[in-house]
Structures are given as structure tokens and as C-alpha cells.
N, C-alpha and C positions, 0 to 999 in steps of 0.2 A: 504494500500500500504506500503510495506517495501522496504528498500534499502539494498542491499548486494553487495559484490564484488566477482567476480569469478577469479579462478586462470588462466583461459585461456584468459580472457579479463580484465586484472587488471585495465585498465583505464576506463572500462565501468561501469556506474552505472546501476544496474539492478532493474527492477520492478517485483515483485512477487505478483500474485493474489492468493487469498485463498478462500477456501470454507467458506461461512459465518456462517455455523453451527459448523463445526468441527475445523476450523482454519487450515486445511491441505492445503498445497500449491497446486495450480492447474498448475502453470507454471511460468517461468521467462523469461523476455525479456529485452534486452538492451534499455534504455530510449533514445529516439531520441531527440537530442539537436537541436538548431536552424539550424546548418549546415546540419544535416540529414534531417530535415523537408524541407529545401530549395532544397535539392537534390531530394526529393520525388516530390516536386512541379515541378521541372524542368523536371523530367521524364514524369509527367502528361502533361506538356506543349508540350513536344516532341511528345506525342501520340495523342494530341488533333486534329491535322489536319486529320490524318487517321481515327480516330473515327468519326469525323464530316462528312467526305466524304463518309463513309459507307452508309449514308442515313437512313431514318426511317425504311425501311423494314429489313435491315441487323441488325440494332441495336435492333429491336424487336426480331429477332432470337437469338441474343446474350443474351438478358434478359430472354428469355424463356429457353435457355440452362442452364442459371444460376439457374432459378427456378427448373428445372428438377434435376440438380445436388444436390440441397438442399433436395428436396423431396425424392430422391432416397437414401439419407443418413440421413433421418430425425431422426431416432432413435439415431444415434450417436450424432447428433447436439443437440437434446433435452436433452440427458444425460449430455452433456457439459453445457448447459444452467442451468439445475438443480444444477449441481455441483458448478458452479461459481456464479450464481445469487441467487439460493436457492428456486426458485419457483417450485411447483409440476410439474411433467412431463406432465400431461394433459394441464396445463396452458402454459407450454413451447411450446407444440405442437400447441395450438390455436394461440399463438403469431407468430409462424413460418408460419402457414397457412395464417394469415392476411397479413404478409409481402409478401408472394408469390402472393396473390391476387393483391396487389398493384404493384408488379413488372410487372405482366402480363397486368394490366390495363394501366400502363404508356406506356409500349411498344406498345400495341395495339391501343392506342388513340393519340399518339404523332403526327402522320401525320395529322389526322383530325383537331387537335387543332392548330398545328403550321405551317401548310402548308401556302404558300402565299395566301393572300386574296385581291381581288380587292375591292376598295371602290369607291363610286360615287364622281367625282371631283367637281360637282356643275356647274351651268350654265356658269359662267365667265371663268371656266377652262375646258370647254367641250372638248377641243382638247388635254387634258392631260389624260394619263392613270395613275391611282393612285393605288399603290400596297403596302401592308404591308407584310414584310417578317420578320420572327422571327429568330434571330441569337443566338446561345449558347453564354453564357458569356465567356467560356474558361475553366479555372480550378476552380472547386468549392471545398472549404474546408468544410467538414462536421464534426461537433463535436457532438458526440452522448452521451446519458445518460446510466445509469446502470440499471434503473428500467424496461425498455423494450428495451433491448440492440439490438434486431433484428428489431422488428416492427417499432419503432420510427425512427431510422436512415434510414430505407428503404424508408420512406416517403419523404426523401430528396435525397438519393442516386439514387434510381430507376428513379425518375422523372428528376433529373439532367442528368443522363446518357441517358435517352430516348430523352431528348431535345438536345443531342449532346455534352454535356460537359464531361470532364474527372473529376475524383473525387479523392481527398485525404481525407481519413477517419481517424479521431482520436476517437477511442472508449473510454469510461470511463476506468480509470485505474482499476476499480473494475471488469470490464468484458472484459479484454484484450484478453483472450483466445477466447471468443465468437467472438469478432471483427476480429481476425486473421482467424478463421475458416470461417467466413462469406465471407471475401475477397478472401481467398484461393479457396473457392468454385467457385467464378467467374472465376478465373484464370484456374482452372481445367476444367471448362465447356467450356472455350474459348481459347484453347492452341495456336490457329493460330493467335490470335490477339496480337498486340504489348503490351509489359509491360508498365504499367503506366496509363492505362485507369481507373482502380480502384486499389488504393493502400492504405496501412494502415501505420500510424505512431503511435508510442507507447509512453505513458508517462502521467504524471499528468498535472496539470494546466499550467505549464511552456511550455509544448509541444503544448498545445492548443493555448497559447499566440503566440508561434513561428509560428504556422500555420496562425493565423490571420494576423501577421505582415510579412508573407512570400511573399506577392505580388500576392496571389490568386485573382481571378476575382470576387469571391462571397463567402460569408460565410453563412452556415446554422447551427444554433446552437439550441440544446434543453437542457434545464437545468434551474437553478435558475434564478430569476429575477435579483438578484445582479450581478451574473456572466454575464448575458445577457447585462446589462448596460455597464459593463467593455469592453465586446467584441465590442459593438456598438461604444464606445468611441475610441477604438483602430482602428476599421475599418474606422472611420471618418477621420483618418489622410491621408488615400489615397482615401477617398470617395468610399470605397469598399461597394457594396450593401450587405445587410444582410437580412436573414429571421430568426426571433427569436421566438422560442416556449418556453415560460418561465412558471413561476409558476401559480397556480390556487387555488381558494378557492371555488370550485363549489358548487352550491346550488341545492337542489331538492325542488320543490313545490308540496304539496299534497292538492288538492282541495277537497271540500266537496263531490263531485260526483265521486271521484276516486274509483277504485277497490282496496280497502285497503290491502287485503292479497297480491295481485300481486304487489302493490306499495312497500310494506314492503320487499318482496322478492327481488325485483330489487334494492332497495336502500341499503339493507344490502350487497348484492353482490358488488355493486358499491363502497361502503365505505370500505369493508373489503378485497376484492380480492387483491392478490399481496401484502398482509399485509398493505393495504392502501397506498402503494407506487405507486400511479397512479395520474398523473397530472390532469386528468379529472375525478377522482373519487369523489364521493359525500362526502363532509366534513361538509356541513351545510344542515339542513332540516327544512323547514317551513311548518307546518301542520295547516290547518283550525281547530279551536278549537272543532267544532262539531264532528270531527272524530279523534281527538288526542288520546283519551283513547284507542280506538280500534287499532289505528296505533301502539301505544307503546306495546300493548299486542302482536301484530303480530311480531314486531321487536325483542322484547326480546326472544320470542320463537325461532326465527331463529338464532339469535346470540348465543343462548344457545346450539345450535347444532354444533357450530364451534369449531375446535380443532387446535390451532396453531401448525404448523409442519406437519399437514395433510391437513386441509382445505386450508391453505395458508402457505407460507414459512416464513423464518426469516426476520428480518430487515437487508437488504443487507448492508446498510451504518451504521456502529456501532454508530456513533455520532448522528444519527437521533433518536435513542432511548432517548437521553437526551432531544431532542426537544419535543418529545411526552410527556415525564414526566413533562417538564416545562409547557406545554400547559394544560395538565390535572390538574396539581396542581394549576395553576392560576385560572382555571375555578371553581374548587371546593372552593378555597379560596374566590371567589367573589360571592358565593351563589348558584352555580349550583348543581344539584342533579345527582348522579351516578345511572342511571336506570339499567345499567349492567356494571360490572367490575369497574375499578377505578385504582388508583395508584398501587394497589397490582397486577394488571394484567401485569405489566411490569417486565418481567424476561428474561433478555438478553440471547440469541439473539432474543427471541420471545417477542411479545406483544400480549396479549389476546385482544379480542374485547371489546371496551369501548363505551358505549352510555351515553351521558350526556344531561340532560334536563334543560331547562331554563338557558342557559349559557348567561351571559350578552354580549351584542353586542360589548362592548369595551374590551373584554378579548382576549388574544392571540389565544385561541382556535377557535374564530370566525373570527378574523381579519387576522391572519397569516397562511401560509400553514403548516399544521401539518405533513402530509405525513406519517401517520401511521393508524392502524386499529381503528380509532375513528370516532364518529358521534355525532354532536350536534343537538339537536331537540328543536324547539321552537314552541309553539302554537301561532297562529295569529287569529285576528278577522275575516279576510277575505282574499281573493286572492290578493286584492289590496295592503294590508299590506305586504304580502309575496313578491310581486314583488318589493316593495319599499326596503325591507330589503335585498333581493337578489342583487339588483343593487347598494347597498351602498358600496360594496367592491371595493377596488382599483384594484382588479383583474377582469378579464372578459374572462375566457377561455371557459368554457362550462357550461351546466346546464341540468336539466331534469325536466319534468312536468308530473304530474299524474292527469288526468281528463278525464272522459268519453266524455264530450261534448265541453270543452273549451280549450283543449290542445294547438291547434295552436294559438288561440287568446292570451293565456298567453305567449307562446313562443315568439311571436312577440314583446312583451313588455320588454323582457329581454336584458340587455346590455352584450352580450356575443358573441363569435364567432360560437357556435354550441349549439343546443338543441335537446335532445332526448325526445320524447313524449311517455309515457307509456312503456318505456323500458330503460335500462341503456346503455349508450355509443354507441348507434347504429350507429351514424355518423362516428365513427372511423373504422367501418368495411365496409363502402361503399366507394370504391375508387373514385367514381365520385364526392363526396362531398369535397369541400375545407375544410382545417382544420387550425385553428389558433385563436388567441385571440385578445382582445382589452385591452386598459389600460396597466397595468403592467404585463399582461399575454403575451405580445409580439407584434410583428409586422410582416406583411407578411403572406403568406399562403403556405402550402404544400398540396399535394393530389389534385386530380381532374384537371380540365382544368386550374384553377387558379394556381395550383402548377406548371404545365408544363410551363405556361406563365411566372411565376415568375422566373423559371430557364432559361429564355431566355430574349432577349432584342429586342424590335421592331426596324426595320429599314424601314423607309418610303421612297419609291421610286416614284417619279413623272416623267413620260416620255412624252415629247411632241410627239404626233402622227402625227400632221400636223399643219401648220400655218393657222391662220384665217386672211385673208386680212383685213387690217384696224383695227385689234383688238390687236395691240402690246401694251398691258398694261404695261408689264415689260420691258420697253424700253424708252430711252430718245426721241425716234422718234414718240412716240404716239402723236396724234393730238387732238385739241379741239373738233373736230367732234366725235372722238372716245369717249371722256369723256362725251359728251352730250348723246350719245347713252347709255353709262353705267348708267348715272343718270336716264334715262327713264326706263331702265330695272330694276334698283334697286327700283325706286318708285313704279313700277307696282307690283313687287314681294313682297315688304316688307312694303309698305306705307299704306296699308289698312288692318285693323284687321278683321279677319273673325268671 
């Protein structure tokens, strides 16, 4: 992000995003200060009533029109994603398709998940009708990342909109053009709807902070754990609810009965795709000793076929290259072996694939999020040791397991929010599955029914349908005879264990 001044708006500080490979500017936008953010939130609040009152069916249509607008202009959008983010065009297309899948699922399933639901009132409240109704929070602030600038924020934006909220979106300063295109597509697809249902604010961290402090009714954030903690602290001042999808140090477990070639192929893709800049990408791999040698042969053969700049893009965030170099250097200094690549693989803006063997568990390459095309591999005596080491991380976002017969059993023992068995990252492509982590990987869930419920709040309504003579329990007029009857009923119902 660079700051410049323009002749036409001399008082405006501008943000310019650039191509991460060439350094050529993509575009410039005035940075939104706190006043501009507050104005965007107020527009969203003004539109909230009309958007909510449209109902589930009309909101579904609006989301489908948005999806169609994106797909009908997908080549233009993907070219912009490649230019500003750096990922290959095919990867950009797959990201857009996943986002559209989630838009359509959220719109199609919001009524089923969020419609009023009657619940049993119990014997003592038999004359009461009990209903749970889900209400939208109001205005949701969404702060998105740069690594998946379309798919990831869609997991919050689409579900928040489907639940009846309006949204103010702050994209990463590294992918501002993508964020504006994305929001403009919604407006173009729904010209009859009021302004403010989905809007975008532009800027670095200060703009995000202003959004958190603006009085929005909920915050959805994706990014680093450190930033997530600061957002949660700021949101706590108003007790603003948050959903935080933060860092990960995801592990893969390769059991002795795994299909080794298939496991190696999946893990290499998970670790290296998007230049390793994937929060749920595999960074650690624990392999049962009996198949370790075969696994390493398969892995090195596959990473040897990768070409940075073709197989995957550049490091989008320049400073992340220093993190990769630090982690690799620390691992090698502590006795790890470079099975493929090493420090010489780091040639900004690209990092070649790096595979490290026997990296000590106390090294930064194992303990901290590297967010680059690196993979640490360690042999273990059995699956039990692999599970223990996988769970030792302070993170707990996702994981993968490779086993012909024990995949589900192993998955159930892992302290994470999602697990993919015999495939990489499959949970992310299934809209019905909730997504989020435990520990320092975050709080709350996006996607699926849990995501829709998270972007709404329950309102419990109890309505007396008729009075029961002599059963006025919630009244000073109740009698001793009434209480004796209640005692008998209670003893009969709960006094005997079955």
C-alpha cells in the first residue's frame, strides 16, 4: 500500500494497489476515514428495514442476480483477481465458483434454517405457545483478507445478507480493486434496491478499526490471530458480537494404510497452492514411519514439477517472504533437513516449494503460521503419536487425514474445526458445512446453517393461548392446593429413575 496525493482531491489520502509481480498500479482510491466509515454504516442502517422486509424469497432472488452478474462477467473478474492478487487465472476462476456456490446456498436455505420454529412448552406451561424467531443483527461489518479476496468474505457477506442484515465490507488494502468490483456487481445486479444494502469502505488497518468502532451490530473478520484479538478487544467495548476466522497451522496425518501417491498429491497441493497463502493449507505433516520413505519419494517428485509463477502465483504480501525465510532458517539451524528446496528457493516475489524433514516441534516452522509454499514432514511411530502432535498446536483451524480404513476415527480425535479425509480442503467447498476454528484459530462459524444462525439472533416468544383454572403459577393469587398438585406432578415425572 502506498500513499499519494492527487491534484483534484488535495486533502484526500489515496490508497494505490499494485500488481504483486510487476509492481504496476492497479488503481487508486481515497482512504475512508472514521467519518466516511460512519456515513457508510448509516446508509446501511437506513437500508436495513427495507432489506429485512423483502423476506427470504426476495433476498434469495437478489443473491442469485448477484451470482449471475458475476458469472456473466467472470473472465473480467478473474483477470482482475490475477492482476491484483497474483494467483493463476484457473485458481481465480475456482475461487469465484466456490463463492457463487455459497451465495446460492445461503439464499436458498435461509428460510429453512431461520424461519420461526415452535418448541414444546412442557407440561407446566401446556397453555403456552413457544416460538423461536431469528432476527438479523442489523448492520454487519465484514473485514476480508487478501489471500482469497472473493471466496472468504463471501462466507460472511452472503450469509449475513441472506439472514436479513445489511453489510459494510472492508477488503484488504492489497485487493481493493477486487473488493470494489465485487460490491459493484451486487449493485449492478440489483438496481431497484436501495443503496447501502452492501457497500464497501477502503483503507488499511485504521479503516478496519473505524468500522469496528462505528457502532455496527456485528463484526466478521478473517485475518491474523493478533489482529483478531485486537478486533475482539475493541468490539468488547460495546459488546458487539464477532465471528473471527484467524490463523492456522494445519496438520495432515498419513496413516500406514493410506494410499501414499494420492496422499502425497493432495498434501502437496494443499501446502503449495496459492503459494501456500491458505489459512487451511497443510503446513505440518505427520507420517507413520513404515510409509515415510515412500511418502517422501512421492512428495519430492510432485514438488519437483512445480514452477513458481505458473503452478502458483507470487507472495501477495511482500513482508510474508521475510517470515518464510525466518521460519526456514530457524528450522535448518535446529537440525532439520531440506528434502526439497531451502533458503535458496526464496527469490522475491516468488518462493519455490520447500519441504523440510524432521523439523523440531519447538521451531517457528512448526509452531507459527508460515503462510508460504513450505511443508514440514515428521515420521511418527504410530497414528496415536501423530494425533498427539497435531493437537499440540495453539491453533485448531482444520486438518486432513489419509487412511483407507481409519479416517473418520482419526478425524474425531483431532482438536480442530474441520477435517478432510483422503482429500484436501473438501469442507471448504461444501456450503452446508460450518467453517471455523478452535483455540487461537478463532471463534464462531461461517457457512452452513451455523453460519446463517450466527448472523442472526434468536428471539423467544411465549404466548398464552388460554388460562388453566386453578393453575396460576405466575401469580400472587396461586393457592396451596395448586402447589400441592404441582408437587405431585413433579414427583410423578421426575422422582423415579427409569
